[in-house]
N, C-alpha and C positions, 0 to 999 in steps of 0.2 A: 557745505564743505564735505561732509560725509558722503552726499549723494555724489559729488563730483569725483570723490575717490573711488567709489564703487564704479562708475561709469569709467574712469581711466582704467581699473583694474579689469573690468569686462571687455575693454576695447584691447587691452595687452594680451589677454588671455584668448580672445577670439581671432585676433588679426592675423597669426600665422595660418589658422585652419581656414579662414576665409580666402586668404591668399592662394593656398592650395587649390581650393574648389574653383576660383577664378582661374588659376593656370590650366586646370583640367578643362574647364568650359572653353577658354580660348584655343586650346589645341584641338579639342574636338571640333569645334566650329570650323577651324582653319582648315582641319583636313577634310572635312565634308565640303566645305567651299571648294576646294581644289579638285576633288573628285567629281563634284558635279560640273565645273568648268570643262574637265579634260574627258569624261565619260558621257556616253549616252547611256540611258537606262538599259540595263542587261549586258552592257558592255564589259567583257572580262579580259584580263592581261595576265597570263601566267607568270608568276616570279620564281617559284620553285615547283618542284614536283608534288607539293602537298599545300601549296598557297597561291592563291590569285588575288588580285585586286578586282573588284566588282561592283557597279552602282545598282543597288536594290533598294527598295522602299519597304518599310514594315509599318503598317496600320495597327498591328497588335502590340503585344508585349514580349519579352523575352522568348526565343524560340519561335516566334511568329504566333504566339498564343492568341486566339481570337482574332487573328489578320483577316479571316474570312466573314467575319461578322458584317452587319449590316451598316456599320458606322457610329453605333453608339459608343463603342469601345473605345474610341479615339478620346472623347471626352470622358469617360470613366479614368483612361490612363493618364490623361493631362491632370485631372483632379487629385489621383494618387501621387502623381509625381509632385505636385504643388504641396500637397499635405505632408507627404513624406519630408520634404525639403524643409518645410516649416518645424516640423518634429525634430529634425536633426539638428537645425539653428538652435533649438530649445536645448537639444542635449548638449551640444557644444558649449552653450552658454553656462551650463552647469558643471562641466566636467572638462573645460578648457585646458585644465593644468595635467589631464591624464594623456600622456603624448601619443601613445600607440592607439588608444581608443579614439582619440581625437583625430590623428591622421586618417583612420579608417573611415570615420565619419564625413571628413572633408573630402576624401575621394568619392565616395557615395554621393555626397551632396553634388559635388561638381558634374558626376555622371548623370544624376537625376535631371539635373537642370539643363545639362546639354541636350537630353532628349526632350524635356520640356519645350525648349526653345523651338527645336524641329517642330513638335506638335503644334505650337502656336504658329509657327511661320509656314509650314508646309502640308500640316493635316496628317504627316506621317514622319517617321524616324528614318533617317538616311543611313544605310549600312553599306560597308564596302570590304571588310576584311572576310575572306573565305577560305577556310581551312578544308581540305579534303583528304581522305586517303581511301585507295582502292574503289572509287567511283562513289564513296559515300561522302556527302559534304555536310559538315557542322553548318548551322544556320549562320548566315553573314551578321556581322556584328560591326561594332564602331569603336572609337575610342572612349566614349562614354560609358558604354556597356563594359569595356576592358577595366575602367576605372572602378565601377561598381563591383566587378567580380574581385579585383583586388582588396577593395576596401571590405568587402565581406570576408575575404580570407584573412585579413589582419585583424577583424573583429573576432573570429575564431581564435586566432592566435593569442589576441589579447585575453580571451576567457580563459584558455588553458593555461596561460602564464599566472591568471588570478586564481585559479582553482588549485595550481601546485603550490601557491604560496599559502592557501588555506589549508591545504593536506598535510 
């Protein structure tokens, strides 16, 4: 009986965060599928004076880190993504009642798994959001990357709020 109550509590605490992660994954994968169907590799459509949609592939990590390596990096980033996701699920299981912290982790989890899916399915991550200014282009990214960055920003905000309470 006690184990049933603990399991029920765990599900209740985890469910909203896993739903957020699943929604990030779904939106990320849907946008990547759409771009892949409409664009050929390297094709770019200007949307504004500072933003294009472009289909590109990233075999590396953030900012194309190690993308030119001989291929071992794909396995490394796949393993890191899976390990980070497992660690995040563990953190959520312990801190599911902390809303801002858990929302941040859920965004990071969804983003990490969105990119893990790409690495498993294609051997690279599909990127398509291209911001630029004065001839300088930020490295292309995707919805998963955006969720990871937003989650990281929320983690910083959560920590700043926690520090303010302690001080």
